[in-house]
N, C-alpha and C positions, 0 to 999 in steps of 0.2 A: 764518474760513478761514485756513489756514496755507500759505504758499508756501515750498517748499524749493528751494534753489539750490546744489547741490554743484558744486565746482570741476571743470572738465573734465579735469584732469591726473591720470590714474590711477584705478583702480577703487575705491580705498579711500574716496574722498570720496563716491561714489555709495552705497557699502555703509553708510557711517556715517549718511547721510541716510535710507536705507531702514530701518536699525535703529531710529532715533529715531521715524520715522513709524509703524512697527509697534508700538512701545511706546506712542505716543500713542493709536493706535486701540484698543489693549488697555485703556487707562484711559478713553478717551472715544470710543466707537465712532461717535457721532453727528457728530464733528468733521470738517469737510470739509478734505481735504488735496490739494495739487497739487504736483508736482515739475517743475521746468524742467530737463530732461536735455540736456547738451551733449556727452556722449561715451558710447561703449559702449551705444548705444541698443538694439540687438537683444538684448543680454544682460539689461539692467536694466529695460526697459519691461515685460515680462511679470511680473517680480518685484514692481515697484511696483504694477502693476494688480491682481495677486493680493492685495496687502496693502490694497486699497481706495483707492489713491492715483491721482488723475488725472495723466496724463503729458502734458507739452507738450515737443515736440522744439524747443528754442530754437536749436539749431545749424543745423537744416535739412540736415545732412549727417552722415555717419558719421565720428566722430573717435576715433582710438585712439592715444594718445601712447606706447604700449608698442612700437609696430612700427617706429619710425623715430628717427633722431637728431633732437634738438630744440635743439641749441645749437652755436654756432661755437667753435672753439678760440681765437679772438681775442676777449678780453673787454675791450671798451671801451663807451662810451655807445651808439654806433650799433648794435653787434651785440647787446649784452645788453639795454639798455632798448628801443631801437627795434625790433630784430629778434625779441626774445623776450618780455620783460615786457609791452610795449605790445600785443602780439598775443595772448598767452596769458592774462594776468591783468588788464590794464587797457585792453582794447579799447573804444574809443569807441562802435563799432557795437554791441557787446554790452551796454554800459551803457544805451544807448538802447533795446535790445530788452527789457531788464529793466524799464525805466521804462514802456514800453508795456504789458508784462505786468501790472505793478502797477496801472496805470490801469484795465486790463480786469477784473482779479480783485479788486482792493481788499482785499488780505489784512490781517487783524488784526496779523499778525506775519510777517516774512520771516526764514527760517532759512538762513543762508549757511554752508556748510562750506568755509571758506578761499576763497570766491569773491569776489574784490575788486570785480569789476564789479557784482555783485549788491548788495554792501554799499553801494557808492557810490549805486546807484539807490535803495536803501532810504532812505539818509540824505537824498538830494536830494528825495525825495517825502514825507519826514516819516513813513515807515513804521517802526514799532518793529522793531528789528534784534536778532536773536540771532546772534552770531558763534561758530561751532563751529570749533575750531582745534587742530591738533597742533603748531603753531609758536608760539613765544613772541615772535618778531619775524620779519621777512622773512628767509629762509634766508641770504641774502648777508650780512646784518648780524651773524650769529653765526659767520662764518668770516673768516679772515685772507687777505690776498693770497698769503702763503706756502703756504697750503693749496691755493689755486687753481693756483699755479705748480707745486706737487708733482703736480697732476693733469694737467699738460701744457698748461695754458692760458698764452697770452701776455697778460699783464695790463697794461693801461694804468692805473697806480696812481692818477693824478690823476682820471681819468674814473670809475673804479670807486669812489673815495672820494666823489665827487659823487653817484653812484648810491646808495650806502649812505645818505647824508644824506637824499636825497629819499625813498627807500623807507621808511626808519625814520620819517620825518615823516608819511608817508601812513598807515603801519600804526598809529602812535600815535594819530593823529586818528581813525582808524576804530574803534579800541578805545574811545576816549573817547566817541564818538558812539553806540556800541552800548548797548542797554538791558541786555544779558546776554551774558556770555562764558563758554563751556563748553569745557573741554579734557580730553583723555584722556591727557595726558602729564604724569607726575609732575615736580615742580619739583626741579631739581638746581642748587644755588647756584653752583657753578663755571661753569656754562653759561648760567644764566638771570638772574642778578642784574642788575637795572637794565633789563630788557626791559619792553616795554609790558604783556605779559600778566602778568609777575611783579608789576608795580605794581598791576594790576587785581585780582590775587589778594589782595594786601595790603589793598586798598580795599574788598574784598567784592563787587566787580562780577563778577569771574571766579571760577569754581568748578572744581576738579578733581573730576570725577565718576566717573573710572574708565572701563573699556572700554565704548564705545558700539557694541555689536555685537549680532548676532542672538541670539535666545533660545537659549542653549546646551543647554537641557534638551529641545528639540524633536528628535525622532529622525525621519530621513527614511524609514526602512523599507528602505533599500538595504543589500544585503549587499556591503560593500566588497571583501572578500577574494574572494568568488565572482565578482563583476562584473569585477574586474581580474585574475582568475586568479592570485592570490597564494598560495593554499593556506594552509599554516600557517607559511610562511617569515617570518622577521623581515625588515622592509623599512624603507628610509629614503625620505622624500619630498624631492625637490629641486625647488624652484620657481624658474623663471627669468622669470616674467612680471613686469609692472609697468612704470612709466614709465622710460625710459632717456634719458640725455643723448646717448649715443653708441652706435650699434648694435654697433660692434665690441667694446665691453665685454661685451655680452650673448653675442656669439659666443665670445669668449675664455673666459667663465665656463662656457658650455655644454661647450666642449672640456675644460676642467679637471674638470668634474663627471664626464664620461664616462670620462676617463682615470683619475681618482681611483677611480671605482667598479670599474674593472678590477682595480686593486690590492687594494681592499677585498674583492672577491669571491674573489681568490686566497687571502686570509686566512680568509674564511668563505664557502665555496661555496654555502651556503643563502641568503645575503643577496640581496635584490632591491632595486631602486630604481624608484620611480614618479617619472617626470620630467614635471612639470607645465608647461604653457605652450608645448610644441612637439610636432609630430608629423612633421616633415620630416627626421628624421635616419635614418642607416643603422641597420638592426636590430643590436642588441647583446644578448648573452646576459644575461638577468636584468633587463633594462631595459624597463619598460612606459611608453610615451609616451602622455600624455593632454593634449590641448590645453586641456581644461576638465573639471573633475569637479564634478557638482552637489552632492554631499555632502562638501564640503571639511572640515567639522568631524568627520564620521564617519571620513573618511580619516585625519585627524590622530590621532584616538583610537586607531586601530589601529597607527599607525607607531611605530617605535622611536626615530626622530629626524627632525626637519624641518631642512632646510638652506634658508635663505631670505635674500633681501635684507631690509634693515631697514625695510621699509614699515611705518608705524606701526599701521595697522589689523590687520596680521598680528601685530605685537607684542602688541596688546591681546587678540586672539583666543587666541593660544597661552598668554598669561598667565592668562586666565580658565579655560582648559582644563587648565593645568599640562602643557604639551607640551614635552618636551626639544627645544631648538632651538639650532642654530648659525647665527649671522647673518653673512653674507658680503657685502661690498661689493667689486666687482672693481677699482675704481680711484677715486682722489680726484676724477677728472673727473666721476664721478657725484656731484657736490658736493651735490645736493639731499638726499642721504641720509647725508652724512658726519656731520652733527651728531647724527643718530639713532644711528649706529653708536657714536659716542663716548659718548652717554648710556647705551646698552646696556652698554658695557664698564664704565662707572662704576657701573651698577646691579648688575653681577656676572654678566651673561650671557657665554657664550663668543662671541667675535667674530673675524673675520679680514678684513683689508684686502688685497686683491689676488686673484690667481687661481693661486697656486702650488699645483700639484696635490699635491706631497709634503707640504706643510703642511696642506692640506685633508684628506688621508688621515690624518695624525697627529691632527688635531683630531677628525675623525669617529670614528676608532677609539677615541680617549680618551673621547669622550662615550658611545659604545655600551658601554664597559666600566663606566661609573659606575652606582652603585646609586641609582636615583631615590627609593627609600624612605628614604634617609639624611636625618636631620634637617638642614634648611637647604638641601637641594638646590633647592627651589622658592622660596627666599627672594627672588631677583630678580623672579620672576613676581609674588609677592605685593605688591611695591612698585608694580607697574603695575596689578594687578587690584584693589587695595584699594578698599573693604573686601570686596567680594563679586562683582565682575565684572558688576554690574547697572547700569552707567553709563547705558545707554539709558533705563532706567526713571526714573532720577533726572533725566536731561536732559528727558524728557517731562514730568515733574511741574513742573519750573521753567518750561518753555515754556507749558504750559497755564495756569499761574498768571499769566504775563505776558499771555497772550491775554485772560484774564478781566479784567485791568486795562487792556487796550488801548483801551477806550472813553474813558479819560481822555486829554485832549489831550496831545500829545507834550511840550510845554513844561512842563506841570504834572507829568507823570510823572517827567521828568528832575529837576525841582526837588525832588520828593519823595525 
């Protein structure tokens, strides 16, 4: 039996766990799978159950980190470690909840998608651990105080240096204690050299498998254009969902998208925009608001351009599908995605930091004018999707192999 434990911050962790579970079921239909869900339960419970995965609501309450601010502007030990990390990533109560769940289910392997509490529970209980991660180190450890100051934070340099030391030590120990590390983020030397995951890649414990996403060949049967009343018009998709550190950033980005679209529509009256993640805005000509759309991949296939935050599960999906995409981060205060934005820029994707509507118009118009059939247009995508976008299947194979060897005592398997 395999126990999945996706981190509760953002839908991407749940989606990656779901994709790997589906791939395992495809290879081993008889294998028992359970997922401990800690966020977005109404959305993901039916998806996991449809895939044949038992669902345990480990949170006992609805958690959605996309709907509120999650961080203080004062970055010191008390606010960052005590008020944020200790509650979100390293909760003692949550560690004990996973320990109780492990004792009840006795999994052969625990698969954690960046879930630190579940990792610690697995290590404490001697349960073989698979760590699935889009991070090469704790996010804070790959950013400078100057980055945080640029985001409007008041940084206590001494206390944040202590925080980095502690978090790096914990992350390194967790990687060392894992039996297997899987990542969907390609190595970039200028960002990743010397990080725990980079060292694990060199040692052969970690593996870059590519996009761990749903089967992109599956068609939903939905007619996207008919359902959303798009007709034959070209349209862009603007997504403003996802975890936010400060809700005002999301509001500023929403306003920038709507104002930018007014200008774009003046340039091309046929253009439409599907706005994902909101439904509470005033009606605007050419804008279709959808809080959630079930055929996300079908929608992307029809779109001329996606505008999105640099959430990594989205990056892997658009890379596997070859979807033209502009990645926008409204502020450095959304520090959790700043490293991803930099990586995307280094890989060659179009990016923008801020919510300057004039610059957004310029970038969107420029992308819409490009010929996607030009040699090299999707070269950035290919670096993420390499070799074929089938990362979930490769991850599943490695996890199944680990399960088959899990009858060996943990000390022996580590020595081997």
